[in-house]
C-alpha positions as CSV (number, residue, x, y, z in Angstrom):
1,M,-151.5,-174.0,32.1
2,N,-151.9,-170.4,31.0
3,Q,-151.6,-168.1,34.0
4,A,-154.1,-165.2,34.2
5,L,-153.7,-161.8,35.6
6,I,-156.5,-161.0,38.0
7,T,-157.5,-157.4,38.3
8,D,-160.4,-155.3,39.6
9,I,-162.2,-152.7,37.5
10,Q,-164.9,-150.2,38.2
11,L,-167.4,-149.7,35.4
12,P,-169.8,-146.8,35.0
13,R,-173.2,-148.0,35.9
14,E,-174.6,-147.9,32.4
15,L,-171.6,-149.8,30.9
16,G,-172.0,-152.4,33.6
17,K,-175.7,-152.8,32.9
18,S,-174.9,-153.1,29.2
19,L,-172.3,-155.7,29.9
20,E,-174.7,-157.8,32.0
21,F,-177.5,-157.4,29.5
22,N,-175.3,-158.5,26.6
23,S,-173.7,-161.3,28.6
24,A,-177.1,-162.8,29.3
25,R,-178.4,-162.1,25.7
26,L,-175.4,-163.8,24.2
27,K,-175.2,-166.5,26.9
28,R,-171.5,-165.8,27.4
29,E,-169.5,-164.9,30.5
30,K,-168.9,-161.3,31.2
31,N,-165.2,-162.1,31.5
32,Q,-165.2,-163.4,27.9
33,L,-166.8,-160.2,26.6
34,I,-164.4,-158.0,28.6
35,I,-161.4,-159.9,27.3
36,E,-162.6,-159.7,23.7
37,A,-163.3,-156.0,24.0
38,I,-159.9,-155.2,25.5
39,S,-158.2,-157.3,22.9
40,E,-159.9,-155.7,20.0
41,Y,-159.2,-152.2,21.4
42,L,-155.5,-152.9,21.9
43,E,-155.2,-154.3,18.4
44,K,-156.7,-151.1,17.0
45,L,-154.3,-149.1,19.1
46,N,-151.4,-151.1,17.7
47,R,-152.6,-150.7,14.1
48,S,-152.9,-147.0,14.7
49,S,-149.4,-146.9,16.2
50,L,-148.0,-148.8,13.2
51,S,-149.7,-146.3,10.8
52,E,-148.3,-143.3,12.7
53,E,-144.8,-144.8,12.7
54,A,-145.0,-145.6,9.0
55,R,-146.2,-142.1,8.2
56,R,-143.4,-140.6,10.3
57,Q,-140.8,-142.8,8.4
58,S,-142.3,-141.9,5.0
59,I,-142.1,-138.2,5.7
60,S,-138.5,-138.6,7.0
61,A,-137.5,-140.7,4.0
62,S,-139.1,-138.3,1.5
63,G,-137.0,-135.4,2.8
64,Q,-140.1,-133.3,3.0
65,S,-141.0,-131.3,6.1
66,H,-144.7,-131.6,5.4
67,F,-146.8,-134.4,4.0
68,S,-150.6,-133.8,3.9
69,D,-152.8,-136.4,5.5
70,E,-154.7,-136.8,2.2
71,I,-151.5,-137.6,0.3
72,W,-150.4,-140.0,3.0
73,E,-153.8,-141.8,3.1
74,N,-154.0,-142.1,-0.7
75,N,-150.5,-143.4,-1.2
76,M,-149.8,-145.7,1.8
77,D,-149.8,-149.4,1.4
78,D,-151.4,-151.0,4.4
79,T,-152.7,-154.2,2.8
80,D,-150.9,-156.4,5.3
81,W,-152.1,-154.8,8.5
82,R,-155.5,-153.3,8.0
83,E,-158.8,-155.1,8.4
């Protein structure tokens, strides 16, 4: 059986109302929506971290002290990890 971590959170009133409204609207448990939202957010953070690390390594490997964001974004290959 998959063990779960139980934690308490405090939500701002408007966020809590939105969670309850959308839970009822979608006929899904609030817990499911919270898990999905946290999972998606953490995946985006991970992709961002991968991009930053790839950028750092590209700059280091190029021997340049400065790489403009435009050059980086136009030349990076992120086909395997971007949505």
